[in-house]
TORMAR-727312 format. One line per 2 residues: number of its first residue (from 0); for each residue y, z, x of N, C-alpha, C. Coordinates in nm, 3 decimals, always signed. Layout:
N
NUM> Y:Z:X:Y:Z:X:Y:Z:X; ...
//
This chain:
212
0> -2.986:+4.828:-0.208:-2.887:+4.879:-0.303:-2.958:+4.935:-0.425; -2.921:+5.056:-0.466:-2.986:+5.117:-0.582:-2.944:+5.044:-0.708
2> -3.026:+5.059:-0.814:-3.005:+4.984:-0.938:-2.866:+5.007:-0.997; -2.822:+5.132:-1.003:-2.693:+5.162:-1.065:-2.578:+5.097:-0.989
4> -2.584:+5.097:-0.858:-2.479:+5.034:-0.778:-2.479:+4.884:-0.797; -2.598:+4.824:-0.806:-2.609:+4.680:-0.825:-2.552:+4.640:-0.960
6> -2.585:+4.715:-1.065:-2.534:+4.686:-1.199:-2.381:+4.694:-1.200; -2.326:+4.797:-1.139:-2.180:+4.814:-1.136:-2.113:+4.700:-1.061
8> -2.174:+4.659:-0.951:-2.119:+4.548:-0.872:-2.118:+4.418:-0.954; -2.227:+4.391:-1.025:-2.236:+4.269:-1.105:-2.139:+4.276:-1.224
10> -2.126:+4.395:-1.283:-2.033:+4.409:-1.395:-1.889:+4.384:-1.350; -1.855:+4.431:-1.234:-1.720:+4.410:-1.182:-1.693:+4.261:-1.168
12> -1.791:+4.187:-1.118:-1.776:+4.042:-1.103:-1.767:+3.973:-1.239; -1.850:+4.016:-1.334:-1.848:+3.956:-1.467:-1.715:+3.978:-1.536
14> -1.661:+4.098:-1.525:-1.533:+4.129:-1.588:-1.419:+4.049:-1.525; -1.422:+4.033:-1.395:-1.318:+3.952:-1.329:-1.326:+3.807:-1.373
16> -1.448:+3.757:-1.389:-1.465:+3.619:-1.435:-1.414:+3.601:-1.577; -1.450:+3.694:-1.667:-1.404:+3.687:-1.805:-1.252:+3.699:-1.812
18> -1.196:+3.785:-1.729:-1.050:+3.801:-1.723:-0.984:+3.668:-1.688; -1.040:+3.597:-1.591:-0.985:+3.469:-1.548:-1.002:+3.363:-1.656
20> -1.115:+3.363:-1.724:-1.145:+3.260:-1.824:-1.055:+3.269:-1.947; -0.981:+3.377:-1.961:-0.883:+3.387:-2.069:-0.779:+3.275:-2.060
22> -0.757:+3.225:-1.940:-0.655:+3.124:-1.920:-0.704:+2.983:-1.952; -0.833:+2.966:-1.976:-0.890:+2.833:-1.999:-0.862:+2.789:-2.143
24> -0.794:+2.676:-2.160:-0.766:+2.627:-2.296:-0.893:+2.611:-2.379; -0.885:+2.652:-2.505:-0.988:+2.632:-2.606:-1.110:+2.725:-2.593
26> -1.106:+2.821:-2.501:-1.210:+2.923:-2.496:-1.176:+3.031:-2.598; -1.273:+3.064:-2.683:-1.252:+3.162:-2.789:-1.331:+3.291:-2.769
28> -1.433:+3.285:-2.683:-1.521:+3.401:-2.671:-1.600:+3.390:-2.542; -1.613:+3.503:-2.472:-1.695:+3.509:-2.351:-1.778:+3.636:-2.359
30> -1.908:+3.624:-2.338:-1.995:+3.742:-2.342:-2.101:+3.734:-2.234; -2.151:+3.851:-2.196:-2.260:+3.860:-2.100:-2.392:+3.867:-2.176
32> -2.489:+3.788:-2.132:-2.623:+3.792:-2.190:-2.724:+3.817:-2.076; -2.850:+3.820:-2.111:-2.953:+3.829:-2.009:-2.965:+3.966:-1.944
34> -3.013:+3.968:-1.821:-3.050:+4.092:-1.753:-2.933:+4.188:-1.736; -2.814:+4.137:-1.712:-2.700:+4.227:-1.693:-2.666:+4.299:-1.822
36> -2.676:+4.232:-1.935:-2.649:+4.296:-2.064:-2.750:+4.407:-2.092; -2.873:+4.389:-2.041:-2.976:+4.491:-2.059:-2.966:+4.603:-1.955
38> -2.888:+4.580:-1.848:-2.882:+4.677:-1.739:-3.007:+4.677:-1.654; -3.074:+4.561:-1.649:-3.200:+4.550:-1.575:-3.186:+4.442:-1.467
40> -3.088:+4.458:-1.382:-3.054:+4.357:-1.282:-3.142:+4.368:-1.159; -3.181:+4.252:-1.105:-3.249:+4.244:-0.976:-3.153:+4.182:-0.874
42> -3.184:+4.198:-0.748:-3.101:+4.137:-0.643:-3.092:+3.986:-0.661; -3.201:+3.926:-0.709:-3.207:+3.780:-0.722:-3.146:+3.728:-0.853
44> -3.108:+3.820:-0.943:-3.059:+3.779:-1.075:-2.922:+3.713:-1.067; -2.901:+3.613:-1.154:-2.768:+3.558:-1.171:-2.702:+3.629:-1.289
46> -2.580:+3.588:-1.324:-2.505:+3.651:-1.432:-2.485:+3.547:-1.542; -2.560:+3.561:-1.651:-2.553:+3.465:-1.761:-2.434:+3.496:-1.851
48> -2.357:+3.392:-1.883:-2.248:+3.411:-1.977:-2.258:+3.307:-2.089; -2.221:+3.351:-2.208:-2.222:+3.270:-2.329:-2.077:+3.253:-2.374
50> -2.040:+3.131:-2.408:-1.902:+3.103:-2.445:-1.893:+3.027:-2.577; -1.788:+3.056:-2.652:-1.757:+2.982:-2.774:-1.627:+2.907:-2.750
52> -1.626:+2.779:-2.785:-1.510:+2.693:-2.764:-1.458:+2.642:-2.898; -1.335:+2.602:-2.901:-1.275:+2.544:-3.021:-1.344:+2.412:-3.052
54> -1.364:+2.386:-3.182:-1.428:+2.261:-3.222:-1.351:+2.141:-3.168; -1.422:+2.035:-3.137:-1.369:+1.910:-3.082:-1.315:+1.924:-2.939
56> -1.343:+2.040:-2.875:-1.295:+2.059:-2.737:-1.402:+2.125:-2.651; -1.529:+2.116:-2.691:-1.633:+2.186:-2.616:-1.651:+2.130:-2.475
58> -1.640:+1.998:-2.460:-1.660:+1.937:-2.329:-1.544:+1.968:-2.235; -1.425:+1.964:-2.290:-1.308:+1.995:-2.209:-1.309:+2.143:-2.170
60> -1.343:+2.230:-2.264:-1.349:+2.373:-2.234:-1.455:+2.403:-2.130; -1.571:+2.341:-2.143:-1.677:+2.363:-2.044:-1.637:+2.311:-1.907
62> -1.577:+2.194:-1.905:-1.536:+2.137:-1.777:-1.433:+2.222:-1.706; -1.333:+2.269:-1.781:-1.228:+2.352:-1.721:-1.282:+2.488:-1.680
64> -1.370:+2.546:-1.763:-1.429:+2.674:-1.728:-1.510:+2.663:-1.599; -1.584:+2.553:-1.586:-1.662:+2.530:-1.465:-1.572:+2.520:-1.343
66> -1.460:+2.448:-1.357:-1.365:+2.435:-1.247:-1.311:+2.572:-1.206; -1.273:+2.652:-1.305:-1.219:+2.785:-1.276:-1.321:+2.870:-1.201
68> -1.446:+2.868:-1.247:-1.549:+2.950:-1.182:-1.579:+2.899:-1.042; -1.584:+2.768:-1.026:-1.608:+2.711:-0.893:-1.497:+2.749:-0.795
70> -1.374:+2.754:-0.843:-1.262:+2.789:-0.756:-1.276:+2.932:-0.702; -1.345:+3.017:-0.775:-1.368:+3.154:-0.728:-1.485:+3.162:-0.631
72> -1.561:+3.053:-0.618:-1.677:+3.052:-0.531:-1.797:+3.125:-0.591; -1.796:+3.147:-0.723:-1.900:+3.226:-0.787:-1.988:+3.144:-0.882
74> -1.979:+3.011:-0.875:-2.056:+2.928:-0.969:-2.202:+2.918:-0.924; -2.293:+2.942:-1.015:-2.435:+2.942:-0.984:-2.488:+2.801:-0.962
76> -2.563:+2.781:-0.854:-2.629:+2.654:-0.825:-2.775:+2.683:-0.795; -2.854:+2.577:-0.781:-2.996:+2.597:-0.749:-3.012:+2.661:-0.612
78> -2.923:+2.629:-0.521:-2.933:+2.685:-0.386:-2.875:+2.825:-0.377; -2.781:+2.856:-0.464:-2.713:+2.985:-0.458:-2.715:+3.046:-0.597
80> -2.804:+3.143:-0.617:-2.825:+3.199:-0.750:-2.787:+3.347:-0.759; -2.833:+3.428:-0.666:-2.820:+3.573:-0.675:-2.675:+3.618:-0.693
82> -2.649:+3.686:-0.803:-2.516:+3.740:-0.828:-2.411:+3.639:-0.867; -2.451:+3.514:-0.893:-2.355:+3.409:-0.925:-2.341:+3.393:-1.077
84> -2.231:+3.334:-1.119:-2.201:+3.317:-1.261:-2.268:+3.191:-1.316; -2.342:+3.208:-1.425:-2.415:+3.096:-1.486:-2.373:+3.080:-1.632
86> -2.277:+2.991:-1.661:-2.236:+2.966:-1.800:-2.336:+2.872:-1.868; -2.446:+2.929:-1.917:-2.557:+2.845:-1.958:-2.560:+2.808:-2.106
88> -2.463:+2.859:-2.184:-2.462:+2.818:-2.325:-2.320:+2.821:-2.381; -2.284:+2.711:-2.446:-2.157:+2.697:-2.518:-2.189:+2.654:-2.661
90> -2.113:+2.705:-2.756:-2.115:+2.652:-2.892:-1.970:+2.641:-2.939; -1.947:+2.564:-3.044:-1.813:+2.553:-3.098:-1.792:+2.658:-3.207
92> -1.665:+2.686:-3.236:-1.634:+2.792:-3.333:-1.667:+2.753:-3.476; -1.705:+2.628:-3.501:-1.752:+2.589:-3.634:-1.903:+2.566:-3.636
94> -1.969:+2.603:-3.526:-2.115:+2.592:-3.517:-2.166:+2.709:-3.433; -2.182:+2.824:-3.498:-2.217:+2.946:-3.427:-2.366:+2.978:-3.431
96> -2.443:+2.894:-3.497:-2.584:+2.921:-3.516:-2.663:+2.902:-3.386; -2.741:+3.004:-3.350:-2.827:+2.996:-3.232:-2.965:+2.948:-3.275
98> -3.012:+2.844:-3.208:-3.142:+2.787:-3.236:-3.220:+2.774:-3.104; -3.353:+2.775:-3.108:-3.437:+2.798:-3.225:-3.441:+2.946:-3.263
100> -3.483:+2.972:-3.385:-3.491:+3.109:-3.434:-3.620:+3.173:-3.382; -3.606:+3.253:-3.277:-3.723:+3.320:-3.220:-3.685:+3.458:-3.169
102> -3.784:+3.535:-3.128:-3.761:+3.673:-3.084:-3.677:+3.678:-2.957; -3.698:+3.582:-2.869:-3.621:+3.578:-2.744:-3.472:+3.571:-2.772
104> -3.433:+3.478:-2.857:-3.291:+3.462:-2.890:-3.238:+3.581:-2.968; -3.319:+3.635:-3.059:-3.276:+3.750:-3.138:-3.242:+3.867:-3.048
106> -3.326:+3.893:-2.950:-3.300:+4.004:-2.857:-3.181:+3.974:-2.767; -3.178:+3.855:-2.711:-3.075:+3.821:-2.613:-2.935:+3.823:-2.673
108> -2.920:+3.769:-2.794:-2.786:+3.752:-2.848:-2.738:+3.868:-2.935; -2.828:+3.960:-2.972:-2.779:+4.083:-3.034:-2.745:+4.187:-2.929
110> -2.801:+4.171:-2.809:-2.773:+4.265:-2.701:-2.659:+4.218:-2.610; -2.607:+4.099:-2.635:-2.498:+4.049:-2.550:-2.376:+4.140:-2.562
112> -2.295:+4.142:-2.457:-2.178:+4.229:-2.452:-2.052:+4.143:-2.442; -1.969:+4.141:-2.546:-1.847:+4.061:-2.544:-1.749:+4.113:-2.440
114> -1.686:+4.019:-2.370:-1.581:+4.055:-2.275:-1.446:+3.998:-2.314; -1.447:+3.891:-2.391:-1.322:+3.830:-2.437:-1.347:+3.771:-2.574
116> -1.256:+3.800:-2.669:-1.279:+3.760:-2.808:-1.145:+3.727:-2.874; -1.132:+3.603:-2.921:-1.013:+3.560:-2.991:-1.046:+3.545:-3.139
118> -0.975:+3.618:-3.225:-0.991:+3.599:-3.369:-1.120:+3.653:-3.428; -1.179:+3.755:-3.365:-1.300:+3.814:-3.421:-1.421:+3.725:-3.420
120> -1.439:+3.647:-3.314:-1.552:+3.555:-3.307:-1.685:+3.628:-3.303; -1.688:+3.746:-3.243:-1.814:+3.821:-3.231:-1.871:+3.853:-3.369
122> -1.787:+3.906:-3.457:-1.835:+3.941:-3.591:-1.878:+3.816:-3.667; -1.805:+3.707:-3.650:-1.843:+3.582:-3.717:-1.978:+3.532:-3.664
124> -1.998:+3.545:-3.535:-2.123:+3.501:-3.473:-2.241:+3.582:-3.527; -2.226:+3.714:-3.532:-2.334:+3.800:-3.582:-2.365:+3.768:-3.728
126> -2.261:+3.746:-3.809:-2.280:+3.713:-3.950:-2.355:+3.581:-3.966; -2.321:+3.483:-3.884:-2.384:+3.352:-3.892:-2.531:+3.358:-3.850
128> -2.565:+3.455:-3.767:-2.701:+3.463:-3.714:-2.777:+3.585:-3.767; -2.760:+3.611:-3.895:-2.830:+3.725:-3.956:-2.981:+3.704:-3.957
130> -3.025:+3.581:-3.930:-3.169:+3.557:-3.920:-3.234:+3.646:-3.813; -3.156:+3.693:-3.716:-3.211:+3.774:-3.608:-3.267:+3.906:-3.660
132> -3.220:+3.949:-3.777:-3.267:+4.075:-3.833:-3.415:+4.071:-3.869; -3.467:+3.952:-3.898:-3.609:+3.944:-3.935:-3.700:+3.977:-3.818
134> -3.643:+3.977:-3.696:-3.721:+4.017:-3.579:-3.693:+4.163:-3.542; -3.615:+4.231:-3.625:-3.587:+4.371:-3.601:-3.468:+4.399:-3.512
136> -3.383:+4.297:-3.491:-3.266:+4.314:-3.404:-3.138:+4.308:-3.486; -3.046:+4.397:-3.454:-2.919:+4.407:-3.526:-2.805:+4.418:-3.427
138> -2.685:+4.398:-3.477:-2.565:+4.413:-3.394:-2.561:+4.554:-3.336; -2.548:+4.567:-3.205:-2.545:+4.701:-3.143:-2.426:+4.784:-3.193
140> -2.450:+4.910:-3.215:-2.343:+5.000:-3.259:-2.279:+5.066:-3.136; -2.203:+4.988:-3.063:-2.136:+5.040:-2.946:-2.006:+4.962:-2.927
142> -1.915:+5.022:-2.853:-1.787:+4.956:-2.830:-1.805:+4.834:-2.742; -1.733:+4.727:-2.771:-1.735:+4.608:-2.687:-1.646:+4.630:-2.565
144> -1.691:+4.578:-2.454:-1.614:+4.590:-2.329:-1.522:+4.469:-2.317; -1.404:+4.479:-2.376:-1.315:+4.364:-2.383:-1.209:+4.367:-2.273
146> -1.183:+4.250:-2.218:-1.074:+4.235:-2.121:-0.961:+4.160:-2.189; -0.838:+4.184:-2.148:-0.725:+4.117:-2.210:-0.605:+4.115:-2.116
148> -0.543:+3.998:-2.106:-0.421:+3.982:-2.028:-0.322:+3.900:-2.109; -0.209:+3.958:-2.150:-0.109:+3.881:-2.226:-0.063:+3.757:-2.150
150> -0.048:+3.768:-2.020:-0.001:+3.654:-1.940:-0.102:+3.539:-1.945; -0.230:+3.569:-1.920:-0.331:+3.464:-1.920:-0.353:+3.407:-2.059
152> -0.342:+3.490:-2.162:-0.354:+3.440:-2.298:-0.241:+3.343:-2.332; -0.122:+3.373:-2.284:-0.009:+3.282:-2.306:-0.029:+3.152:-2.230
154> -0.086:+3.159:-2.110:-0.116:+3.037:-2.035:-0.216:+2.950:-2.111; -0.317:+3.014:-2.172:-0.416:+2.940:-2.250:-0.349:+2.871:-2.368
156> -0.261:+2.941:-2.435:-0.193:+2.884:-2.552:-0.105:+2.765:-2.513; -0.039:+2.776:-2.399:+0.042:+2.664:-2.350:-0.047:+2.544:-2.321
158> -0.161:+2.570:-2.256:-0.256:+2.462:-2.227:-0.308:+2.397:-2.354; -0.333:+2.478:-2.455:-0.383:+2.424:-2.582:-0.276:+2.342:-2.653
160> -0.152:+2.383:-2.639:-0.043:+2.306:-2.699:-0.033:+2.169:-2.634; -0.046:+2.166:-2.502:-0.036:+2.040:-2.428:-0.156:+1.950:-2.456
162> -0.274:+2.010:-2.467:-0.398:+1.934:-2.479:-0.452:+1.928:-2.621; -0.371:+1.968:-2.717:-0.419:+1.973:-2.854:-0.416:+1.841:-2.928
164> -0.346:+1.741:-2.872:-0.331:+1.614:-2.941:-0.406:+1.500:-2.874; -0.339:+1.386:-2.861:-0.403:+1.265:-2.810:-0.450:+1.281:-2.666
166> -0.371:+1.348:-2.584:-0.411:+1.368:-2.444:-0.541:+1.447:-2.438; -0.551:+1.550:-2.520:-0.674:+1.628:-2.525:-0.793:+1.546:-2.572
168> -0.770:+1.458:-2.670:-0.877:+1.371:-2.720:-0.929:+1.281:-2.609; -0.838:+1.224:-2.533:-0.876:+1.135:-2.422:-0.956:+1.211:-2.317
170> -0.906:+1.330:-2.279:-0.975:+1.410:-2.179:-1.110:+1.460:-2.229; -1.119:+1.491:-2.357:-1.247:+1.534:-2.414:-1.351:+1.424:-2.398
172> -1.312:+1.299:-2.424:-1.405:+1.187:-2.408:-1.444:+1.167:-2.263; -1.347:+1.181:-2.174:-1.375:+1.165:-2.031:-1.471:+1.273:-1.982
174> -1.443:+1.397:-2.020:-1.530:+1.508:-1.979:-1.669:+1.494:-2.041; -1.676:+1.448:-2.166:-1.805:+1.429:-2.231:-1.889:+1.327:-2.154
176> -1.833:+1.212:-2.128:-1.908:+1.106:-2.059:-1.950:+1.150:-1.919; -1.860:+1.218:-1.849:-1.890:+1.262:-1.713:-2.002:+1.366:-1.712
178> -1.992:+1.464:-1.799:-2.092:+1.570:-1.800:-2.227:+1.521:-1.851; -2.226:+1.436:-1.953:-2.353:+1.384:-2.004:-2.424:+1.299:-1.899
180> -2.346:+1.221:-1.825:-2.405:+1.140:-1.718:-2.473:+1.228:-1.614; -2.406:+1.335:-1.574:-2.463:+1.426:-1.474:-2.584:+1.502:-1.528
182> -2.577:+1.543:-1.655:-2.689:+1.615:-1.714:-2.813:+1.526:-1.728; -2.791:+1.399:-1.762:-2.903:+1.306:-1.773:-2.970:+1.283:-1.639
184> -2.891:+1.284:-1.532:-2.947:+1.267:-1.398:-3.028:+1.389:-1.356; -2.981:+1.506:-1.398:-3.044:+1.631:-1.356:-3.163:+1.670:-1.442
186> -3.157:+1.639:-1.572:-3.263:+1.681:-1.665:-3.316:+1.561:-1.742; -3.439:+1.524:-1.713:-3.497:+1.405:-1.777:-3.528:+1.428:-1.925
188> -3.539:+1.556:-1.965:-3.572:+1.586:-2.105:-3.449:+1.622:-2.187; -3.332:+1.586:-2.141:-3.209:+1.616:-2.214:-3.216:+1.566:-2.358
190> -3.191:+1.658:-2.453:-3.185:+1.628:-2.596:-3.316:+1.576:-2.656; -3.426:+1.591:-2.584:-3.554:+1.552:-2.641:-3.607:+1.663:-2.731
192> -3.700:+1.628:-2.817:-3.759:+1.727:-2.908:-3.823:+1.840:-2.831; -3.795:+1.964:-2.872:-3.847:+2.085:-2.808:-3.793:+2.110:-2.668
194> -3.692:+2.034:-2.628:-3.630:+2.056:-2.497:-3.541:+2.180:-2.501; -3.529:+2.250:-2.389:-3.437:+2.363:-2.378:-3.304:+2.319:-2.316
196> -3.290:+2.189:-2.295:-3.165:+2.133:-2.243:-3.102:+2.048:-2.353; -3.000:+2.100:-2.416:-2.935:+2.033:-2.529:-2.786:+2.020:-2.499
198> -2.731:+1.901:-2.526:-2.588:+1.881:-2.503:-2.534:+1.783:-2.605; -2.444:+1.832:-2.691:-2.378:+1.748:-2.788:-2.241:+1.807:-2.820
200> -2.175:+1.756:-2.921:-2.039:+1.801:-2.951:-2.032:+1.937:-3.019; -2.147:+1.997:-3.049:-2.151:+2.128:-3.114:-2.205:+2.238:-3.024
202> -2.297:+2.204:-2.937:-2.355:+2.304:-2.848:-2.401:+2.241:-2.717; -2.393:+2.322:-2.612:-2.443:+2.282:-2.481:-2.523:+2.401:-2.430
204> -2.654:+2.385:-2.419:-2.737:+2.494:-2.368:-2.825:+2.442:-2.255; -2.816:+2.512:-2.145:-2.888:+2.471:-2.026:-2.986:+2.582:-1.988
206> -3.109:+2.569:-2.036:-3.214:+2.665:-2.004:-3.331:+2.590:-1.943; -3.326:+2.563:-1.812:-3.431:+2.482:-1.749:-3.570:+2.543:-1.759
208> -3.578:+2.676:-1.772:-3.708:+2.742:-1.776:-3.741:+2.777:-1.922; -3.849:+2.721:-1.975:-3.885:+2.742:-2.116:-3.901:+2.890:-2.149
210> -3.872:+2.924:-2.274:-3.888:+3.060:-2.321:-3.960:+3.057:-2.455; -4.014:+3.169:-2.496:-4.086:+3.177:-2.623:-3.993:+3.233:-2.731
//
């Protein structure tokens, strides 16, 4: 498959995934990062997505988003990577700072392409991470490729209404304990100093392969 056809195929899948994720309670932002955002896709490449969740609901949002993606059969695993969806980083809407501050992150997150945005999260994210400018990277001057469905947005709001109180608090704790247990089993360096595997109530980043 030629490069242009491969990029178009992956973009179609990414847009469908972002369209579906609009229905997930407490998701505020979905963007494409990595090779697809650069238009430099290989057959073996997965599709990296970055998500912003409402504060105090990051574990519930991640858990539900994972369920939604798995139901489509497109969730990236170690055995099945090529062309699959990899939600490898979540942050909350009150903690938009990307760490550590390095050239890799500056390039990756200024070149990301938003697909779903509630309440102008993209502009807030760029403002919070102005440190990226010291590496010579700035917010791209191009239109964002946004998807939107009134029906799915209303479903998300209904879900947030139902899960916004005590029930949501209980489920957040359940999802936190369940996911942390699984992450500890999978990654021995979880939350250790200089680890690329971080999981807490403000951010969840899963980068098994170190970067500079």
